[in-house]
N, C-alpha and C positions, 0 to 999 in steps of 0.2 A: 191562496189558503183555503182550506176546507173547514167545515164545522168540526171535524174530528181533531184537525191541527189546533184550532182555537180552543176546544175543550181541554186538550192536553196542556196547552200552554197555561190556560187559566189555572187548572188544577196544580200545576207545577209552581207557579208563583203564589198561589194561595197557600200552598203547603210551606214554601220558603218563608213568607211573611208570618205564618203562624208560629214559627220557631221563635220570633220575637214579637208577639202580638202586641205588647205595649208600644212598640214603635210605629204601628200603623193603625190608621182609622179609616175605614171604608166610607166613602162619601155618598150620602143619601140626600143630603140638603146642605145649604149654605152654613147652617149652624155646625155641622160636622167639620167643615173647613175652618171655622172660627175656633172650634174646640181644639183641633189639632195645632192651630197656632198658639193658642192659649197655653197648652202643654209644653210647647217649646222643642221638645225632642221627638215629636211624632210627625209622621209623614201622612198627609191626606192623600188617599188613593182613589182616583177616578179612572175606572177602566175604560178604554177606547179601542175601537177596531179600526185599523187603517184601510180596511177593504170590506166591501159587501159580499164578496165571493164566499165568505164563511156561511152565508145563508143556504147555500147549496140549492138555490131556486125556491126556498121555502119562507114566505113572508111570516109564517106563525113563529119562527124562530126569533123573531125580534122581541116579543113578549118574553121569552125566556132570556134573551140578553139583558133586558132591563131587570128582570128578576136577579140576575147573576151580578148586578152593579154596573152594567156598561152604561156610561152617561153620554157618550158621544160615538159617532161613527162616520167614517169617510166612505164614499161610494167606490171610487176608483183610485187606486194607488198609482199615480204617474202614467199608466199605460192604458191601452184600450181594454175595457171590460163590458160585460153585458149591460151594466148600469150606465156606463157613460165613458167618455174620453178623459183620461188624466192628463196633467200638464205637460208631460214628455211627448205623449201621443199628439197633442195639439201643437206643441212647438215644433214637431216634425211634420205638420201639414194635415193631420186627421181633423175632420170637421164633423164628427158624429155628434158631440155635445151629449146632453143628458137624454137617456131613452125612456120610453114608456115604462120599462121595468124599473129603472132608477127612480122615476116619479112615484111609483107604486110603493118602493122602499121608503122614500121620503114621508109619504103619507102615514105608513105604518109606524114609522120612527116618531112622528109628531104625536100620533095616537097614543104611543107608549112612553112618551116623555124622554126620548132619546135625542140629544142635541145633534143637529146636522153640522158636521165639520167639513168645511169647504177646502182644507189644506190639500195638497197633492193633485187637485183636479184643475183641468184647463179652463181658460176664460169662458169658452163656450158652454161647458157643463156648469161651471159656477154661476154664469149669469142666468142660464136656464133654470137652475135650481132656485136662485134668488127671485125670479119672475114667478115661479110657481109657488114659493113660500108666501111672497107678498100678496099675490092673487088669492090663494086657497087657504093660507094660514096666517092672516095678518096678526101681528102682535107677538108671534113665535120668533124669537131671535135665532139666528144662525152664525156661526163663528168660523174663524181661522185659528186653530190652536197652535200652529207653528208655521208661520210664513213671514216674509219680509216684503215691505212695499218695493216696487221696481225702482222707484225714483230716488230712494234712499242713498244708492251708490252708483247711480248711472254715470257721474261725473269722476268717479274715483280713478286712480291711476292705472288699475287693472281691469277697468270695465270693458266688456265687449259690446258690440253694436246691439245685439239682440238681448244681452243681459242673461240672468240665470232663468232657465225655464220654470223654476219653482216659485219665483217671486210673483207678487200680485200687483195689480194697477191700484193707484190712489182711489180710483172710482170704486173698485171693488171693496177696498178697505173701508171707505166712507159709507157705502151702501150697507155693509155688515154693522157698522156702528149705528146706523139710522134704524136697523131692525131691533136694537137693543142688545146686539151680541157684541163680541170684541175680537181684536186681532192681537194675538199673543206672538210677538217677534221671537224668531230663532236666530241666534247669531252664529250659525254655522259658517265658518270662514269661506268655503267654496261658494256659498250663495251670496256673499257680500260683494265679491269682485266680478260676478258674471262669468 
């Protein structure tokens, strides 16, 4: 995806939500989430990008993303990208991991207050990012916004030997929690049986 694609999608969804503005609250702090919950009929909206390709090679766009309300971003969606290898690429044998460009993106995200989302990235990329965060940005949490622990269904009746390429190890999940982050499970059926 490109910057232009992202901008078009952001504008489209912003316009759609503006038609029922009372039903949506853009999140800029935890208080906004609490307020949406208190209202009861309001959805708290946190923008996320599932790929850093939208930057089109320009780190300055990260500050713009933050100003537009983007709260988290994934570097590499499943496949191999300039920022690093996604989970499917690594599942199929790619050993790139996080790249120098990917780490530069991470540093700029931290500077601008955008949370690093580790979903869709392979274990080499994920662990490289966690190592970088722990060393260079201690105390800044990172998260998995939609992932499942591999061990959850490894003994299920339909489990495959290698499991689902999108699932994460218990070690990765525990490390995220130790950073102050969270793992938000996704109960997508095909991810549960491998």
